[in-house]
C-alpha positions, 0 to 999 in steps of 0.5 A: 176484467169487465165480464161475466159468464152465463150459458156458454156466453159471457157478458163483456163491455167494450169501448168503441169510438168513445162509447161503452157497449155491453154484449153477450158473446161466445168466447170464440167470437171475433171482434169483427163479428161482434162489431158487425153483428152485435153492435151494428158497426159495419165499416170493418169488412170481412174479406179474407177472414185470415188477416191478410187483406186488411179490409177489417182493420180497426185501431186498438190503443192507437195500433192497427189490428185485423179484427177478423183474427182478434177475439172480442174478449181480447179487446176488453179494457182497450180503446177501439176506434172504427171507421165510424168513429172518424168524422171528416178527417184529413185522410178521409178527405184526401182519399176523396180528393186523390181518388184513392179508391175504386169499388170502396170495399177495402177503403175503410181498412186503408183509411184506418191503417193510414190513421194509425200510421199518422197517430204514431208518426206524423211525418212518416218516410215514404218507405214507412208509408209503403211498409204500413200500406203493405199490410192491406190489399186492394184488388181494384186499383194501384196504391199510387193514389193511396200514397198520394192521399197520405202524402197530401196530409203529411205535406199539405199545400199552402 
């Protein structure tokens, strides 16, 4: 494990978006807090802070995780992908083309959950898409446009 302690804090190394970061953190610091406050990656958003809304979703070893309920020390020796690590992906373009957002606060979490789904299953069934999307909450819009966006990536028009 890549860490050492001093004065209540411990130094850890995290791999985020294929870059290494070393930070001094408390054992109680959440991954969300470290990403936002220590590293400056603010794409994962604080919402409910109890794992219900999904605005803080990141991908850890190709699996979606709610960074508000994960301790940063649990992310040592993992590959962390945040919205900042995505660059003009098909799902990001599809969200724009299908107007799959309104205020945008939850959008990064939805893009991350869709990205994780497609990393694990490049042809998910409509039922599987709905199940995965149910882990995130949007208070501004319905999920129809989000579902259309992911379907457009799975079955692109020629």
